[in-house]
C-alpha positions, 0 to 999 in steps of 0.5 A: 500499499506503502508504494501505490501511495508513494506512486500516487503522490509522485504522479500528482505532482509531475502532472503538476511540474512539480518535483516530488520531495519527502522530508524523512525524519529517522526513528527506530521504527520507521526505516521501512518507509525510507526503504519505500521511498528509496525503492520508489525513486526518491534520492537523498538531496540533503541531510542533518543530524534530524532529517534526510530531504529526498527528491524523486529521481524523475525516473519511472520504477517498476516497484511492486505490482499496486494493481490490488490497490485502488486510491480513492482521492476527494481532490482533483 
């Protein structure tokens, strides 16, 4: 589900001509999210002791099959 949501956000940002970015604050329990972002095409743009700023590299990634997930959005 995480990969499907990330791809949805990336697609929406790119459709608007925007650069998809993510701020990641490392904790003991969210390492899986960082891995999901990295597999989704996000690369570290900058870092400081408390966070990472990631930017999508603009390359379409095959990623996991998310056909079984349907994103429902009230925002056009």
